[in-house]
N, C-alpha and C positions, 0 to 999 in steps of 0.2 A: 516744274510744270506737272500737274496731276495727270494720272492715266486712268482710263476707264476700266471697268470690271473685266472685260475681255482681254485687255492687254495685261492686266494683273495676273489672270489665269494662265497666261503663256509663260510666266516666269519659271525658273528652275525649281522643280518639285523636290521637296525634302525626301530623303531616302526612307525615313520611317513611314511617311505617308504612302509612298509607292509600295512598300512592303505590306502595310496594312490593307491597301486596296487589293493587292494580289491575294492575300490570305482571305479577305472577306468575300471576294468573288468566288473563291475556291474553298468555301467554308466546310465542305463535306470531306475534304482531303487533308491529310497531314503530310508535311514535307520535311526531309532531312536538311541539314545545313548546306550541303553541296547543291541540292536542288534549288534552294532559295537564293544562293549566290548566282546560279545560272539564270533564274527568273529575273533577278535585279539587273544582270548583265543584258538580258534581252530588252529591258526597258531603258537601256543607255546608262546605267549606273555600274561602273566597274568598282566593285567593293571586294575587299578581302573577306575570307571566312571570319576573321576576327572582327571586322567591321559589322558584318551581318549578325554575328553572335552577340555583340554589344547592343545592337538595336533590338534584337529579340529579347535579351535580358531585361532591357528597360520596358518593353511592351508587355512582357510577362509580369513584371513587377506592378505595372499599371492595370493588370487584369484583362488586357486586350488579347493576349496570346497565352495558350497553355502548351506545356510540353509533356512528353512522356517518353521514357526510354524503353524500347522494345528490342530484344535480342542484342543488347549492347549499343544500339544506335538511337540517338535522340531525335524525335520528330516534333515538329511545331505545327500548331493548328490555331485557327481563329477561334477565339472564345466568344461563342454566340451569347448575346445578352438577352435574357428572357424578360418579358414585361413584368412589372411589379403589380401586385394586387394590394389595393388599399383596403384596410379593414373598416 
């Protein structure tokens, strides 16, 4: 039996989508791995540091997240996409 759009939206959200939503809403800040694990936990996703690190690695490879190591600690930030200018 088919379901409507509202019911479909109530389904279990993918962890990478939740992580991207968190980072995009907080695009002005960069977060370390522990902070992102806590953020995911607050959204009901109990993920290990390794799980979140794997998600971040895939998102970084896709250009959606960027990372930078500062004072020996790696921080992750939403990669803001600027509009393209056509010539």
